[in-house]
N, C-alpha and C positions, 0 to 999 in steps of 0.2 A: 678514324680514318680522315685523311686530308685530301681534298680534291685539288687538282692542279689544272688551272685554266691559263691559256696563252694570252692574257690581257696585259696591257701596258700601263702600269701604274705611275711611270715616270714621264715627265714631259721635256725636261731640259736639265743640263748640268754646267756648272762653270767652276773654274779654279780660282781660289782666292790667292792673291798675290801677297804672300807672306815672306819676309826677308829671311828669317831664321827657322830652323826646324821646330815645329810645334811639339811641345811635350803634353800640354793639357789644353782641352778645348771644351767650352760650354757655350750655350746660347740662350737668349731671352731678351725680351724688350726690343725685338727688332734688330739685334746685334749679335755678332759672334765675338767671343772673348778667347784670345789665343795667348797662351803662356809658352814662351820658348823653353826648350829643354834645359833644365837646370838653371833657368833664368829668374830674375826678380822684376820682370816687367810684364804688364798686361797690355795687349793691344785689342782695341775694339774696332770691328768692321761693320759697316752698314749692311744688314742682310737684305733689306727690302729695296735696295737700289742696284741696278745692273752694274756688275763689276765689283760689288762689295767694297766701296772706297773706305778708307780709314776714317773712323770718327775721332778717336783720340788714343793716346797711350800714356801710361802712368806707371810709376815704379811702385813696387811693393816693399815691405819692410823686411821681408825674408824670402827664401826660396819656396814657391808655392807647390804644395803637394796635393791640394784639392781645391777646387773652385766651383761655386754654385751661384746662380742668379735667381733673385726673387721677383716675380711679376708684381706683387704687391709691395710698394715701396721703391721698386726699381734699384735695389742695392745688390752688391756682390758680397759674398762671404767666402773666406779662404782659410785654409789650414797651411800655415807656413813654418818653416824650420830655419833656425838661425843659431849658430853657436851651440848645436846639439840640444836645442830646446825647441819645443813645438808651441805655436801660438794660434789663436783663433781671432780673426780680425774681419770687420765688416767695412765695406767702402760704399759711402753714399755720395750722391751728387757727382758721380763719376763722369757724367757727360760734359761737364764744364771744364774738363781737363783738355778739351780741344784747343783751348787758348794756350798759347805758348807761355811758359813760366807762370802758370796759374797757382795761386796759393793753395796749400793743403793744411787742413787742421787735424791734429792728432789729439785724441782724448780717451779716457777710460769709460767703461760702461757706466751710465747713470750720471756722469759729470758733463753737463751741457755747458758749452761755451757761450758767453754773452758778449755784448758790446757790438761795436761796428764791425769787428772782424767776422761776425756771422751775419747780422741783420743788414749791415751796410752793403754787402755784396755776396753773391753766391760763390761757394767754394767747396771743393771736395773734402770730406771728412773721413778719417780713419778711426774707427771705434775699436779699441782694444777690449776684448772680452775675456776676463780672467777665468781660469778654470782650475780646479784642484787636481785634475787628472789630465793626462795627455789626450787630446781629441783625436779620434780615429775617423769618424765619419760625420757628416753634416747634411742637413735637409731643410729646405724652406717650404712653408705651407703655401700652396697655390690659392687658398681661399682667404686667409687672414694675413699672410706675410710673416708669421711667427717662425721662430728658428729652433730646430731640434739638433742637439749635439750628442753624439754617442762616444762615450769613453769606455774604458775596460769595465764591464759589469755595471755601467751607469748610463742613464739617459738624462739630460738636462734640457728643460724647455725654457726658452726665452720668448717673452711676449713682445711683439712690436708695438711701440708707442710713437705717437705723433704729437709734436709740440709745436706751437706757433708763438709769436711774439706776445700775444695777449695773455696767454696762460702759462708763460714761461716761469714768471715769478710765483704764480699760485699753483704750480703743478703739484699733483699728488700721485705718488707712485705706488700708493697702498690699494691696488685694485687687482682682481683675479683674472686669470687668463680666460675662462669661459664667458666672463662679462664683457670682455673686450671684443667688439665686433666692428671696430672702425676700419674702414677700408682706406688705406693710405694711397692717395692718388699718385699715379706714375708721372714722374718729372718729364718734361718736354726738353729736347735737346736745344741748348742755346736760347732758351726763352727768358724774357725779362719779366719778372713778377715783382709786385709791390711787397714791401716788408710786411704788410698785414696778412698777405696770402702765403708768404714763405713759411714752410714748415721744416722742422728739424726731426730726424728719425732718432730713436733711441730703443734700447731693449731693456727688459726687466726679467730677472730670473724668477720664474713662476713655480716650476715643479721640478723635482729631482726624483727619478725612478731608479731603484736599485734592482738589478737582475744579476744575482750572484752566479747563476749557472750558464750564462751565455755571454760571449764576447762579441759585441756588434762588429760586423764587417761593412754593413750598409744600414742606414736608417731612412725612414720616410715619414712625413707628417702631412696630414690633410684634415683640416677642420678639427674634430675631436678624436681622430683616429691616429694612433702611433704604431708604427711597424718597425721591427728590428729584425735583421737577418744575420745569422751566423754562417758557418761554413756549410752546414747541412740542415739547418732549421730556420724556420720563419715564425715569428710570434707577432700577432696584431692585437693591440689593446685599444680600449676606448675610455677616454678620460672625460667625465662629466661632472659638472658642479652639482653638489647636493648639500642640503642643510644638515644632514645627519653624518656624524663621523663614521668612517669605515675602517676597519682593521683587516689588513690583508696578511700581516705577518703571522706565520704559523710556527709553532714550537718545533725545534729540531728533534727529529725522531732519533733517539739514541740507538735503538736497535738497527735502524737503517745506516746510521753513521758507523757503527761497528762492523756492519756487513760490507760497507764500502771499504773500510780499512782492511778488512780481510781479503777483498778482492783487488787490492792495489797492485799486486803483482800480475794481474791478468789483464789482457786486452778485451774490454767489454764493448761489443758493437751494438748500439741501440737499434731496435727494430723500426721499421717504417710506421709512421703514425700520421693520422689526419683527424683532427678534432675540430669540429665546427660549432660555433655558437656557445652555449652554456658548457658543452662538453670540453671546451678548450681549457677550462680551469683545472681539468684533471691531468694536465701536463705536469712534469716534475719541475717546472720553472716557477719559482715563487717571486712575486713582485711586491716591493714595499715602496711607500711614498715618504719621502723626507720633506718636511715643511721648511720653507724658506723664510718664514716670518713676515711675508708680504701679502698674505691671503685675505686680510681684513676679516678674519674669523671664518672664512668660507672653508668648506671641505670638498674633497674630490672623491667621486665614486669611480673606482677602476674596475672595469669588466673585461673579461677575456672574450675575444671575438674569433680568433683563428689560431691554430697551431698546427704546423706541419713539419715533420722530420723525416728525412730520407736517410736510409741506410745504404752503405756503400754497394752492397750486392743488388739493391733494388734498381740501380741504374747501370745499364750495360752500354758498351761502346767507347768508354773512356777509362783511363787509368784512375787509380785511387787519387793520385795527386790532382787530376784534372776534375775530379768529382766535387765541384763546388758551386753553390748558388751565386747568381749575379742578377743585375738589372732589377732590383727591388723598386717598385714604383706604386704609389697611391695616386689614383687619377680621379678627379671630380668631374662630373658631367652636369652641365646646366641645361635646362630646357626653357622654351619660351613661356611656358605656363607654369611659373613658379608659385604654387599654391601657398606655401608657408612664408618664405622670405626670398627676396631676389638674391640675397647674399648666401643663401644655403643651397648646397648642391643637391640636385634631385637624386643622383646616384653617386656612389663612391666605389671604385674598383681597385683591386689590388693585383699586381702582376709581379711574378718572379719567375726565374728560369734556371734550369740546369743546362748543361752543354748541348743536350739533344732533345730537351723537352721543356716547354713553357706552360705556365699554369695562370688562368685568368679567373679571379673570384669577384663576386659581387658582395659587398659588405653591408650596405644600408638596406634596412627592411628584411633582414634575414641573410645569413651567409650562404652562398651557393657557388659551386664550381660551374662556371659558364663554359669554359673551353679548356682543352688540353691540346697544346701544339706539339707535334712531333716533327722535329727538324730532319732534313735529309742529311745534314752533316753538322759537325760541331759549331755551335754558335758562340760568338764572343760577347756580344751585347745585343740588347733589345730595347725598344722604346714603344710605348703604347699611345695611340691618338684616338680620336673619335671613331674613325672608321677603318683604320688600318694598324696592324702591328708590323713595325720595321725590325728586322734582325740583320746582323752582319755575321758572316763567316770571314775566314782569312782571305777569301777571294771573291766574295759576291754580297750584294745587297739584295734582300728578298722581302716581299710584303706578304702578309697573311690577313685575311678578313677577321673582324672582330664582331662580337654580339652586344656591344654597348647600346646601340640604338634599339635593339629588340627589347631590352630590359627598360630602357627609358620610356619607350612608347607605351608599355603596359603600365608604368607608374603614372604617366600623364594622361592616358585615356582609359577610363574604367570599362569601356565597352569593347575593348579588344578581347579576343578569345570568346566571343559570343556569336550569335547568328547575325549580328549587325556589322561587326568589324572583325578583322583578323590580322595577324602579323606572323611572320616566320618565327618559330620557337627559339628561345635562347640556347637550346641544346642542339641547334642546327650544326651539322659538321662544317668545319672551317675549310677554306680553300686557300691555296698558295697561288700567287700571281707570277708573272714573268720576273725573273731575276736580272740584276744588272751586274756585270762582271767588273771586278776591280783587281788590283795586285797589292797584296799586303795590307789589308785593312787592319787598323789598330783600334779605333774608337769611333763612336757615333753619338750625336745628339740631335734632337728634333725641335723645331719651332714652327708651328703652324703647318704649312705645306712644304717647308724646307727641311731637308735632311742633310746634315753637315757630317762629312766623313773625313777621317784622318787616315791616310795610308803611308806606309813606310816600307820600301823594298828591303829584304834582307841583304846584309853585307855580302853574303856568300851566295853566288848565283848557282843555278841548277847544274851548270857544267862543272863548277868547282866543287859542288857537293858530290858529284859522280867521281871526280878525280880524287877527293878525299877518301871516298870509300875504296877505290881501287888501291890507293896508297896504303890504307890500313890493312888490306888484304895481302899486299905484297910484303909489308913488314912482318906480318904473322908467318907468312911462308918462309921468309928469310930466317926468322927466329927458330922455326922448327927445323929447318935444314942444318943450321949451325949446332943446335942442341943434339941433333942426331950424330953429327961428326964427332963431337966430344964424347958421346956415349960409346961410340965404336972403339975409341982409343982407351976406354976405361975411366973417363973422368965424368963425374956427375955435376953439371953446373949448378944444380939446386943446393949443393953442400958448400959452394964457394961463393960468398957474396960479391966479391970483386968480379968473378967470372959472369955471374948473373947480371951485374950491372952493365957489363960490357955487351952482353947479348941483347939487352934491352934497347941499345942504341942502333939506329938504322945505319948499316955500313954499305951494303951493296947498292941500295937505292938512294944514296945521299944526293946524287946529282939530280935525280927525278923529283925528290922532295924539295930541294932548293928552288927548282923551277916553278913548282906549284906554289910555293910561298911568295915568290915574286909576283906572279899572276894575281894572287889573292890580294896582295897589298895594293896593286894597281886598281882594283875594283873600288868604285865609289858608292856612296849611300844616296838613295833617292826617296823623296817624300812629296806628298801633295795634300792640299786641303781642298775638298770638293764641297760644292753646294748643289745638291740634286733636288729639283722641284718635282713634287708629285702632281698629277693631273687633279682637277676639281672633281669631287664625288659625282657630279652630274655627267662630266665627260666620261669617267670610268663606267658609269651606269649605261650610257649610250653604247660603249664598246661591248659591254656584257650583253646587252640586248642584241646587238648585231652578231656577237659570237653564238648566241643561243639559237639564231636562225639555222645554223648548221644542224643542230639537234632536232629542231622542229621539222626540217625537211626530211631527214632520214627516219626518225623515230619520234613522233609527237608525244608518246607516252613514256619517254626515256626519264629515268630518275635524274640524270645529269641535267636535263632541261629544267626540271622543276627546281633543282638546287641552284642552278645559275640564276633563274628568275628570282628566287628568294634572296640570293646575295644582292642582286640589283635592287630589290625592294628595300633592303636594309641600308644600302648606300643612300637611297633617296630619303629615308627617314633620318639618317644621320645629317644630311645636308639641310633638311627642314628644321633641325634643331637650331641652326644659326642663320636661317634664311632671313634676308631683309625684305622690307616692303618698298624699297626704292625701285624706280623704273630703270629698265635696262634695255639694251638692244638684244632681243631674244633671238631664237633660231630663225624667226621669220624675217629678219632683216631690220633695217633702220625703222620701218613702219611699225614693227612689233614693239609696242610700249608696255608689255607686261612686266610685272615685277618679278624678282627672283623667286618669291614664294609662289606666284601664280604659275610660273613655268614648272617648278618642282611639283606642284599639286596636280597640274595636268599630266606630267610624266608619271606621277604615282597612280593616277586613275587608269592610264594606259597599262601600267605594269600590273595593277590589279586585274584588269580584263585578261591579260595573258596568263596570270596565275589561275584565274577562274577557268580558262580554257584547259589549262593543264590538269587541274583537279577534277574537272567535269568529265574528263576522259580516262581518269585514273581508276584505281581499284576501289574496293569497298572500304578499305581501312581509312582513307583520308578524303573520301568523296564529299563529305559534309562541308569541307572548306570551300567548295565552289560556291556556296550561298553567300557568305560574307564577303568573299572577294568580288563576286559580281556586283553586290550591293555597293561596295566601295568604288567600283568603276563608273557608276552612274549610267550604265547601259540600260536601255529599255528591254522589255521582255522580247520584243520582236527582234532587236539586235542580237540578243543572246541566243535566240533560236537560230538565227541565220549563221552564227559562228559555230554551231553544234550540229549542223545538218550532216549526215553521212555523205561521203563522196559518192558520186554515181558509180555503180558497179562494185562498191566497197561491201564486203560481207559484214562489217561491223555496223551496229545500230547505235542508238543514243547511249551515251555512257551513264553510269550510275550517278555521277556527280551532277550531271545536267538534269536528270530526273528528280534528284533530291532538291535542286534549286527550283525546278518548275513546280514541284508539289507544294513546297513551302510558300512560293509566291502566290499560287492560286488559293491556298488555304488562308492567306492573310488578305485583309481589306486594303486594296490599293487604288490609287486614282487613275492608274493606267487602264485604258480600254483597248482591247485588241480589235483589229479589223476582222471581218468575216473570214477571210482567207487564213489569217493567223489563228483565229479561234478554232476553225475547222482542223487546222493542222495539229492543234493541241489535243483535240478530240481523238484524232487518228493516233497520236503518240501514246496516249493512255489506253486506248482500246487494244494496242499491240503489246504494251509493256505492263501496265497495271489496270486492268479493266475494272477492278473493284473500286478504283478511285473515281470512276466516271460520274457518279452521283455528286460527290463533292466538287468535282471539276465544273460540272454543269451549273452549280449554284454559285460559283464565283462571280463577283460583280464585273470583273474585266471580261467575262464571257458573254456579255449581254448581246453581242452581235453574231453569235453562233447561229448557223443555219438550223432552224428547228426541225425541218423535215428530215434533213440528213442525220441530225443528232438522235431524232426519235427512232429512226431505223437501227442505229447502233444500239440504242437502249433496248429495243425490242429483241435484238439478237443477244444482248446480255441476259435478258430475262429468260430467253429460251435456254441459255447455257447454264445459268446458276440458279434459276428458279425465281419465284415471285417474292418480292420484298416490299415492305410499306413505302420506304423512302424511294425506292426505284419507281413504284407506281406513282407517287406524287410527282417525281421529277418528269415522268412521261405525261402526267396531266398537265404540267406546266407547259411543256412543249406543245400540247394540243391546244392549250389556251392561247399561246403565241400564234398558232396557226389559225385561230378563230373558230375552231371546231368545238362549240360548247357542248354538243351532244356527246362526243367521245370524252370530253373532259368530265362531264357529269358521271358518265359510266365508269370511268377510272376512279373517281373520288368515291363512288358508291360501292367499290369493290371490297373495301375494308370497313370495319366498324369505326365509329367516331373515336373511340378510346385508342384503337390501334393507330389511327391517323395522328392523334396526339403524340404517341410514342415516336412516330416517324419524324414529327417536327422537333421533338427533343433530340433525336439522333442527328438531325441536319437542320439547325435553326435558320440557316440562310435561305431556306425555302420561303420563309416568311419575311425576313428582314435582312438588310445587309448594312455594313458600317460605311460611314462617310469618310471624308479625308480628314487629315489632321488639322487643316486650317478651318474646318467646320466644327470644331470642338468635339469631334468624336461622336456626333449623333448618328443615329441609325434611321433608315428609311424603309417604308414598306415595298414589298415586291409586287409585281402584277397579280401574283396568286393571292396575296393578302388583300388587295383591293377587290378582287372577285369574291373572296370569301366574305368580306364585309357586307356584300350585297346579297350573296346567296346563302351563305352558311355563318351568320354572325355568332351563333352559339359555339360552333367549332373554333372559330377564331378567338373568342373570349376564353375558351377552355385551353387552347394551345398557348396563349400569352400567359395565362396563369401557371401553366406547367413550365414554361420557360423561365418565369421568374423564380418559381420554387426550385428549379434546378440550376440556378445561378447562370442562366444563359442570357438574361436581360435584366436590366435594372428597372426600378419603378419609374424613374424619370424617363428612361428610354421608352418604356411601354406607353407613357402618357404622350410622348412625342409622336409615336406611331399613330395613335388614335387621332391626334390633331392633324397629322398629315392626311388621314383618311376623312377628315371633316366629321368625325363622330364623337367630338368631345362632350356633347350633351346627351348622348345616348349610350353607345357602346363603351365609352370610357367609364361612365357610371356603372354600367353592368360589370365592367372589369373590376372596378373597386369593390362592388358588392361580392363578386365571386372571390376576390382576394381576401376579404374579410372572413369569408367562410373557410378558406384553405390555409391561410398563413397562421403561423404560430410564433412569429417574430413580434415581440411587444412593441418595438419601435415602429414597425410597419403598421400594426393594428392601431396605434394611437394616431398615426398620420391619416390612416383611412377613416377613422371615426370623425376627425375634424373635417376631412374633405366631404364625406357623405352628409354630415349635419349641415355643413354650409350649403351644399347643393340642395337638399331638401327645403331649407329655409328660403333660399333663393327662388325656388319654384313657387312657394306660397306667397312670398312678398311681391312677386312680380306678376300676379295673376292678371292685373289690369294694365300692366305696362305694355306699350306698343313695341318698345325695343326688345322685349323678352321674346326669345325664340323657344317655343315648346319642343319637346323631344319629337323627332320625326316618326318614331315608332314606338310601340309598347315595349316596356322594359322586359328583359328576359326573365326576371324573377319578381313575382309579386310580393306584397307585404306578407301574406300568408306563407308563401314559400320560404322567405327569409326567417319568419318566426319559427317555422318548423324545422329549418335545417341549420340555423346559425344561432350560436348561444349568445351573440351580442344583440340579438333582437328579442324582445319580450312581449308580454300581453299588452293590449291597448289600455291606456289610462282612462279612467271614467270621465274625466272632464271633457273628453272629445265631443260628447253629445251636447254640451252647452254651447258649442260654437254655433254661430248663425249659418244657416245653410247657404245664404247669399254669398258667403265668403268663398265658397267652392264653386268654381266655374266649370270644371271639366273632371272627367274621371282620372286624368293624369295628375291634376292637382290633388284630388282625393287620395290617390295612390301615394303621392309624396307626403301628404299629411299623415297617412296611416304608417308609413315607414319612419317618419320622424317621431310620431307618438310611440312607436315600437321600440325606440332606443331607451332602455331603462337607465343607461349611464351617459346619456347625451344631454344636450341642452334643454331637453323637455323637462328635466329636473328643475332647471332654473324657472321655467315658465309655470310649473306646477306650484312651486313654493312662493314664487313672486309674480302673481297674475298681473301686476300693474305694468310689467315689461312687455314691450311689443316684440315681434319676431326680429325686426331690424336691430333692436337693442340687444336681443339675445345673441344675434350673430356678432355684434361688436364684442360682447362678453366672451364668445368663443375665440375670437381673434386675440383678445388679451390673455386668455388662458393659454393659448398656443405660444405666445411670445414669452411667457413666464416659465415655460417648460413644465407646467403642471399637466397631469393627465386629467381627462374629463371625470374619471371616477373620483380622483382625489378632490377636485373642485366641488363636485356634487356632494361628497361626503362632508366637506367642510361647511356647506350650506345646511345640511341636516343637523 
């Protein structure tokens, strides 16, 4: 399906003042090249100056039958005819023919001219390229400047070479095509350059491909991709360098040959085929490589990329004679973020067309059909650009949107098609824009934003066509009447040749026929060469947005509105591919000093907000796209809520897309904090739409300003409707805590057993902790409930943190940070480590905890008399006896404990630390037991060394034994 929108893709048009009727037209390098009908002269006009003034004109060596311009190297290549022979020639330095009577050098391929004739002054060169077969089609590579020539059943590839005066004598032509990646700089018009910087272009025959079953009508070349088009088939190959020889020649199947010979008297119509990727090698077109002897021992790997064949009955609306492919094009697309090489295209597209259907494929990174264009009438030619497809019919120029930017965006940004970013799909239906009417269009070519059209009115006007039809009808009536007269008298004109010849002449209508012939001869031929400028993508985007307001006013949920906004989005992405960072006078006037990229990025954010609005009110199928588009818009949650409020008196409520966005926003840790009014509105939204999400919503960090009394009432109503749950009870206790009602808080926390409360924290971890912002290294922080539990229920807090760690809800470092924020690193944190040692089964975590606990116990013993040492504020949750009885990492006390002097122990807490340290059978006590001369401080240093060497305590202790 093709959508049609009344948008204006064209801004202006002008007529190029050409003296003679153009026969061939091509463009490139900022110029239009015109070849007069049947002439041997090329005229170049400046396309980028108002009025298109003449740059230069030069004569060719034969009648030009085809002409192409190469962006790389700025040269022209022609297929010419002279004396019934066909030649292939390249014209370099053509711009210097602006000077009258400028010299021209003529040479053969590979024979460079030397001396002052070349290096002393710039002159145009004509390079004769000899071929063994007659050239039919030619194409220039837009990436490397190489040349592909199609002959009957043969493709010949010529590599562009660049020579300067320094390496002219030492040049080496023994290099392969894939190794050549020099970008030949484009010559500047009438510029003076030194002989050292002057370069001469030449070509080298690199590869010859034989295709015995296809005759090229058109060829295309882009980087390593080679495309050939027959009447009804398209074959795309990829030619890569390889160190291993590859044999593609297949032996002739004698049975198949005999079958074809038997079927020679029958008309065989091949069926329609589309083979993509590796399946394309199953086509019946075999390709072989002929070595030219200049490969320096290198080999080429030839792979099939795409094959498509159309059967005559597959295409309707045209006669069999009109059923032919045209407009073959390989189009590279470069992006600003070239990850591999700035000279390597990010994407390569292939386009070809039938009279009423066009096809756009993506080749790089997997072959895929992006779009199929159904034309309203028979199309003569088509040309692909970054953001538009231009087609011409006999009487109109029309534009279609393309999906090149959608594919390039996905290659450039890996976060697209996630919850972070989005982009309209490559399979989005295309749309047709307003057409521009012309008379008698013949051909078209495109350069940048310029579309060059050649029109020529038919010699026979519409009035004369009608008269001719009437004349033929009158002649038929006269013939039938005279034949009837002869039959009445008994004479059959069919048996008498002389009488039949007489009846074939117009007799009664001779005067009418003579008058018609006189009028026809008086009629003249008319032709024009137009340059039509298209509007910039940003201007077309603005018109599409304005056009979309009509749909938004009548039906905000219309599919056409969403499609039009998606088209506008892709236009902006196409413009961003080539946006500059230079300052400009933006839409705000002279005081607006934003760059092109800044203007486009701001427009993209606005478009993402509009797409988010569209998907937020849409159905369930695509409602999830509201989340990434709103994120890309940069809107705050409050702004998104204001854009999605139902209109007063409207029966519709919040859309599923907005609820999806709101749910994900609240479930993630964000730095935004809602006001009390906005937070209360969020509570109201979920209480009406998804009341089971209220607990998760209340624990979101951005809901810190929610009204606790109002929220508590809503939670109590929820409890009355769905019943009592642990997480709901803890959430209500949190609201009581915020209200300062400790008595009600205690009653709610005592409603469930401690183990059930732990399960409630596992179900909703944000009741205890919440994540920080990204610029704070992703740390977590304790909630008000956590601080209250640290004072009133420390055992429950430690048990909950252990459960969160074991269920992968919190990391060990994050838990340590929580206890440091609580100011409990000397008490609750140690209790947490001891509890973790009892519960964990992870060897790495156990080793880390053993080192930490041994260090803590030694610190408590060595700092018994230190004034700086701060003793634990309270008694440990687990005594040494508890740990010995419940944890396998603690064992019986060692007998040397009684030999210590009682004066070394100053308190029960130090005694407890000593007991826990001595209960470590695999800890540093082993060092002390076998090496009594070491002090505790020295033992601690040994522990640090052991940890740095990645040994476990058990391994080090065993080595001492």
